[in-house]
C-alpha angles and dihedrals in degrees: 000000000000118000132191126215096197123003121238129192089254091058094045091054091044091053092050091049092046090053089046093228131147119239090259094049093047094049091050090048091054095040095239135111124274087238090058093052091048090050091051094049093047092048093066104181098001105068122118110188115200113256092258091053092043087055091049091054092046092050092046091055097041093051096047121108122260092260090058091046091053094047090049092051091048094048098049098035127226095276097069097047121093120270089240096058119128100228120161111247127203106260101221097199098343128108095036115161136172120242111240095226108045099013093233121156110248132184130210119246106193122225111264146117115285134180108258136197131355091308094050094237113184112247132174118230121182118230121284143157121244131193111264089217134028113263108280131220088252092053091049092048090060089052091050091049093048098046108023089238114162114272121234113280095245096057108105109242088349092296125126110246109242094227093063101038092118095041119099113272112251137182089060124136123219087257091054091050092048091050091053091049091051091049091050094048091247138100137226112267122254112244089255093050089050093047095048091052088050101045106025120222103300103067102251112175096231133025090257097043138278101312113106102232114161090183089072093067144032104263135141095269091065093060095221090138098202143040119296132211111286095245095045098106103052093159090059100060121130126250087266094053095256119150133222098016088140118046133340097086137001109245127220117236131199092236113106122210097192133342109309096007129098137186123262123203141197109026124247146236086280094052129093111245093249090061093054101070110122093237093056119111126233133151140177143185113281090241094056117115127175143159092262102048128091138133149223131212142233138205126200111253095241092049092050092047089054092049091051092048091055095055 
């Protein structure tokens, strides 16, 4: 959790805002006068709370829930927190595990506030693991063999073509994707889970940053004309080390937009680059299947930790 070596007015105001309290409520919570809180907040860098009040502020922050901690960290910024703070950091390639059921590589996305949507609205998302790659044809073939589920329409005689084994599976409906997720003991990501894994916490436009670079992903401008292997665009990975969050295939999300319709994220090889930003909105009927639509899965952090302990 965040800690503070010496409180400033900026941090006092950030804590009150993070707790979503009025000046009167916050003063009563700390056991000080409203005038004292106003003086602290106006003092910016020059406040010197008495030890008893410093302790009250410290206790108030330490006993707050994770959502408040995350809002506080977001509001004050990393630079004004102490060097000894225990703030979750984006792993960038660390913390990778393999799911016990389907063997897929998954990466931890810690619970925190992130900047969501085109307007960069702060939103809290609890911790979860997400597939490093979209589900491949080979992954989906194991599911079909284990369950007897119908194979994608383009597989000859229901068999996965060897040349596309490591490409994202396509021609899958939302219902197909959900069935795979259930079989694997996972779920489809919400649109916000998907977006956070793609953009990180700070609202970058693309997985790799703010520079519009179509060459970092499989989109229409590159003229590839079909799906590519899931690890093809290594320079386009997200801050969490997740691949293909821009281009290659649209990905089904759990979030519904109206009955029978669900969000899609990420754009595809058929999409113009400007439609492939992770914050862009798209949706489709749950029965839609096409040559540019696939999916990946998530698992709540506590559920994954329990699965790994049982192995």
